[in-house]
C-alpha positions as CSV (number, residue, x, y, z in Angstrom):
1,M,-20.7,67.7,-193.3
2,R,-19.6,69.2,-196.8
3,N,-21.2,69.1,-199.5
4,P,-20.1,67.0,-202.1
5,K,-20.5,69.7,-204.9
6,L,-18.8,72.1,-203.6
7,M,-15.8,69.7,-203.0
8,I,-15.8,68.7,-207.0
9,A,-15.9,72.0,-207.6
10,G,-12.7,72.8,-205.5
11,A,-10.9,70.2,-207.0
12,A,-11.7,71.5,-210.5
13,K,-9.7,75.2,-210.5
14,P,-6.5,73.8,-209.5
15,A,-7.1,71.4,-212.8
16,T,-8.0,74.0,-214.7
17,A,-5.2,76.1,-214.0
18,I,-2.9,73.2,-215.4
19,L,-4.8,72.6,-218.5
20,M,-4.9,76.5,-218.9
21,A,-1.0,77.0,-218.5
22,A,-0.4,73.5,-220.6
23,A,-2.4,75.0,-223.4
24,M,-0.1,78.3,-223.3
25,I,3.0,76.7,-223.1
26,I,2.0,74.7,-226.4
27,A,0.8,77.8,-228.2
28,V,3.6,79.9,-227.4
29,S,6.0,76.9,-228.1
30,G,4.5,76.2,-231.8
31,R,5.6,79.7,-232.6
32,T,9.3,79.0,-232.0
33,M,9.7,76.4,-234.7
34,A,12.1,76.7,-237.3
35,T,10.8,77.1,-240.9
36,P,12.5,75.0,-243.8
37,A,12.8,78.4,-245.9
38,I,16.5,77.7,-246.3
39,A,16.5,73.8,-246.6
40,Q,14.1,74.7,-249.7
41,K,16.4,77.3,-251.1
42,T,19.1,74.8,-250.8
43,S,17.6,71.7,-251.5
44,Q,18.9,70.2,-248.5
45,P,17.7,68.7,-245.6
46,C,17.3,70.3,-242.1
47,A,20.0,67.9,-240.5
48,K,22.8,69.3,-242.9
49,C,22.8,72.3,-240.2
50,H,21.0,71.4,-237.4
51,T,21.6,68.4,-234.6
52,A,18.8,69.5,-232.8
53,P,16.9,72.7,-234.7
54,P,17.0,75.3,-233.8
55,A,20.6,74.9,-232.7
56,L,23.0,74.6,-235.2
57,N,25.8,72.3,-235.9
58,D,29.4,73.6,-237.1
59,Y,28.4,73.4,-241.2
60,G,25.2,75.5,-240.2
61,K,27.0,78.0,-238.4
62,K,29.4,78.3,-241.6
63,Y,26.6,78.8,-243.6
64,K,25.1,81.3,-241.3
65,E,28.4,83.3,-241.9
66,T,28.9,83.3,-245.2
67,E,24.9,84.2,-245.7
68,K,25.6,87.3,-243.7
69,K,28.1,88.7,-246.5
């Protein structure tokens, strides 16, 4: 007969791995979020340049082109 404690310990390893992977994904994705620096600089909402951040809409692309010059 199998030891129930060993069965529970064996089941915890995949769950721990899944939780660790999820934590790493959340930690990394948090760093890639856009900052509102340009919105603060121009006093415009983020939606003025972005459809779904970080993707730029046409206005945002034009703004980016003109700001580089």
